[in-house]
C-alpha positions in Angstrom: 184.9 110.8 116.0 186.5 113.1 113.4 185.8 110.6 110.7 182.1 110.6 111.7 182.0 114.4 111.5 183.7 114.4 108.1 181.3 111.8 106.8 178.3 113.8 108.1 179.5 117.0 106.5 180.0 115.2 103.2 176.5 113.7 103.4 174.8 117.1 103.9 177.0 118.7 101.2 175.7 116.2 98.6 173.1 117.9 96.4 171.2 114.7 95.8 171.0 114.1 99.5 169.6 117.6 100.2 167.0 117.2 97.5 165.8 113.8 98.9 165.7 115.2 102.4 163.7 118.2 101.2 161.2 116.0 99.4 160.8 113.8 102.5 160.2 116.8 104.7 157.6 118.3 102.3 155.8 115.0 102.1 155.8 114.7 105.9 154.4 118.2 106.3 151.7 117.5 103.7 150.8 114.2 105.4 150.6 115.9 108.8 148.5 118.8 107.4 146.2 116.4 105.5 145.7 114.2 108.5 144.9 117.2 110.7 142.4 118.5 108.2 140.7 115.1 107.8 140.6 114.8 111.6 139.0 118.2 112.1 136.5 117.4 109.3 135.2 114.2 110.8 135.5 115.2 114.4 132.0 115.2 115.9 130.3 118.5 116.7 127.2 118.5 119.0 124.3 120.5 117.4 120.6 120.7 118.1 118.3 118.7 115.7 114.6 118.2 115.4 113.1 115.3 117.3 110.0 115.3 115.0 108.8 117.2 111.9 108.1 120.9 112.8 105.5 122.7 110.7 105.7 126.4 109.8 104.7 129.0 112.4 105.3 126.5 115.2 106.8 127.5 118.5 109.8 125.3 119.2 109.8 123.8 122.7 112.4 122.0 124.6 111.0 118.5 123.9 111.2 119.2 120.1 115.0 119.5 120.2 117.8 117.1 121.0 121.6 117.4 120.8 123.2 115.1 118.2 126.9 114.7 117.3 127.4 115.5 113.6 130.6 115.5 111.5 132.1 119.0 111.6 132.3 119.0 107.8 128.5 118.9 107.6 127.9 121.8 110.0 128.0 125.0 107.9 128.2 128.6 109.1 124.4 128.9 108.9 123.7 126.0 111.3 122.6 127.0 114.8 125.0 125.4 117.3 123.3 125.8 120.7 120.0 124.6 122.0 119.1 127.8 123.8 119.2 129.6 120.4 116.4 127.4 119.1 114.0 126.8 122.0 111.4 129.5 122.4 111.6 130.6 118.8 109.3 129.8 115.8 109.8 128.0 112.5 109.6 130.4 109.6 106.5 130.8 107.5 107.9 128.8 104.5 109.9 126.3 106.5 109.0 122.7 107.3 111.8 121.4 109.5 112.1 117.6 108.9 112.7 115.1 111.7 116.4 114.8 112.4 117.3 118.0 110.5 119.6 120.6 111.9 118.3 124.1 112.6 119.4 126.9 110.2 119.4 130.6 110.8 116.9 131.3 108.0 114.4 128.6 109.2 114.1 129.9 112.8 112.9 133.4 113.8 111.7 135.3 116.8 107.9 135.6 117.2 107.9 139.3 116.6 109.8 138.9 113.4 107.5 136.2 112.0 106.3 137.8 108.8 103.1 137.3 106.8 104.2 136.9 103.2 100.8 137.8 101.8 101.3 141.5 102.2 104.7 141.3 100.5 103.0 139.8 97.4 100.5 142.6 96.9 101.4 144.6 93.8 102.0 148.3 93.8 98.7 150.3 93.5 96.6 147.4 94.8 94.7 147.0 98.1 94.3 143.8 100.0 90.8 142.3 100.0 89.6 139.6 102.4 87.0 137.5 100.5 84.9 135.2 102.8 84.5 131.6 101.6 83.5 128.1 102.8 84.7 124.6 102.1 81.8 124.4 99.5 82.5 127.7 97.8 86.2 126.7 97.4 85.1 123.5 95.7 86.3 121.3 98.6 89.3 123.4 99.4 90.6 123.2 95.8 91.5 126.9 95.4 95.2 127.4 96.1 97.5 130.4 96.4 98.6 131.4 92.9 95.3 130.3 91.3 93.5 132.8 89.1 89.8 133.2 89.9 86.8 135.2 88.7 84.3 136.7 91.1 80.7 136.0 90.2 77.7 137.8 91.5 74.1 136.9 92.1 71.5 139.7 92.6 67.8 139.6 93.4 65.7 137.3 95.6 63.8 135.8 92.8 60.4 136.8 94.3 60.0 140.5 93.7 62.4 140.8 90.9 64.3 138.7 88.4 67.6 137.1 89.5 70.8 138.2 87.8 73.9 136.1 87.8 77.1 137.0 86.0 80.8 137.5 86.2 81.5 140.7 88.1 85.3 140.7 88.3 87.8 138.6 86.3 91.5 137.7 86.5 92.1 137.8 90.3 95.2 136.1 91.6 94.8 134.4 95.0 97.6 135.4 97.3 96.7 133.3 100.3 94.0 130.9 101.6 93.4 131.3 105.4 91.2 129.7 108.0 89.0 131.6 110.6 92.1 132.0 112.9 94.1 133.7 110.2 96.4 130.7 109.6 97.4 129.7 106.1 95.4 126.6 105.1 98.1 124.9 103.1 101.2 125.7 105.1 100.7 122.9 107.7 100.8 119.4 106.3 99.8 117.8 109.6 96.5 119.7 110.1 93.3 119.8 108.2 92.3 123.5 108.1 89.0 124.8 106.8 89.2 127.7 104.3 87.4 130.8 105.6 88.9 133.6 103.4 90.7 134.2 100.2 93.3 137.0 100.3 94.0 138.9 97.1 95.0 142.4 95.9 92.8 144.5 93.6 92.8 148.1 92.4 91.1 150.6 94.7 87.9 151.0 92.6 87.3 147.2 92.5 88.0 147.0 96.2 85.3 149.5 96.9 82.9 147.8 94.5 83.4 144.4 96.2 82.9 146.0 99.6 79.7 147.7 98.6 78.4 144.4 97.2 79.2 142.6 100.4 76.8 144.9 102.3 73.9 144.3 100.0 73.0 140.8 101.2 69.6 142.1 102.3 68.5 142.5 98.7 69.9 139.2 97.6 73.4 140.1 96.5 75.9 137.3 96.8 79.5 136.9 95.7 81.3 133.7 95.0 84.6 132.6 93.5 84.9 130.5 90.3 88.3 129.0 89.4 89.6 130.2 86.0 92.2 128.0 84.5 93.7 126.7 87.8 97.3 127.8 88.3 97.7 128.8 84.6 98.4 132.6 84.5 95.8 134.7 82.6 97.1 137.7 80.7 95.6 141.1 81.4 94.8 143.1 84.5 92.0 142.5 87.0 89.0 144.3 85.8 85.2 144.6 86.0 83.7 142.1 83.6 80.0 143.0 83.6 79.2 146.7 83.8 75.5 145.9 84.4 76.2 144.2 87.7 78.5 147.0 88.7 75.8 149.6 87.9 73.4 147.5 90.0 75.7 147.8 93.0 76.3 151.5 92.6 72.5 152.1 92.3 72.0 150.5 95.7 74.9 152.2 97.4 75.6 155.8 98.4 79.0 157.3 97.7 80.2 159.7 100.4 82.5 162.3 99.0 85.8 162.7 100.8 86.0 166.2 102.1 89.3 167.8 101.1 90.6 169.8 103.9 92.1 173.1 103.0 95.6 173.6 104.3 95.7 176.0 107.2 97.3 179.3 106.5 99.4 180.5 109.4 98.4 183.8 110.8 100.8 186.6 110.1 102.6 187.9 113.1 101.9 191.6 113.5 104.9 193.8 113.0 105.6 196.0 116.0 107.3 199.2 114.9 110.6 199.8 116.7 111.0 203.4 118.0 114.1 205.2 116.6 117.0 205.3 118.9 118.2 208.8 119.8 121.9 209.4 119.5 123.8 209.7 122.8 125.1 213.2 123.6 128.6 213.1 124.9 
């Protein structure tokens, strides 16, 4: 027994032996840690996925979602983990969720938080204008958001006076194309939507000019869009192209001056004289 203890002590006092044991222990710890990491990475995690392709602005119902086991390494922090956090919400305006895809926090929003990006795109100092169109006037639905267009005007019935046709406004950027229900025509790839309005922003004076012209249909005034270079940007600001047409509109419209309300001056509170206080006689 004593010989065994002496041999054991000599074994552990040997520097080479200690070094070898240390290397073996380190390798064993690395192997255990690596194995645990690999196991946790490939261990399946149940997450909600799309049963079929979900278009933008679509309410997500229970039958659109199924739970699927995915490798944990593929489930990031922005992946929604529970089905009840998806059902009842809406796909975002710029998000098409493909079949089999997981749901991410930036692709699913509450209905009240569903934004309309068109108002975000309006430049400072411009006002949103809703320009009515048809399938024909958009050249078979060929005007897209981001296109530059010109607004042409036709005036006169051709019976009592000559007909004028010319470019009224040029260099207008289309922000959105919507149908009669206010839905974006090109956001849903599964539906054929008919264009009913072009949305764009223009300076206030041009906004007023277009609105005046829209009310002059009784005297033969018509406005229609004409594509100008497709999606190629045109340098320069939106401006009135033909002053003669603008003058024609102004001649048939009445400007109502905006009354400037004078600020109310608060009435002065009358000063009530305070009677002198007589000194107290001891």
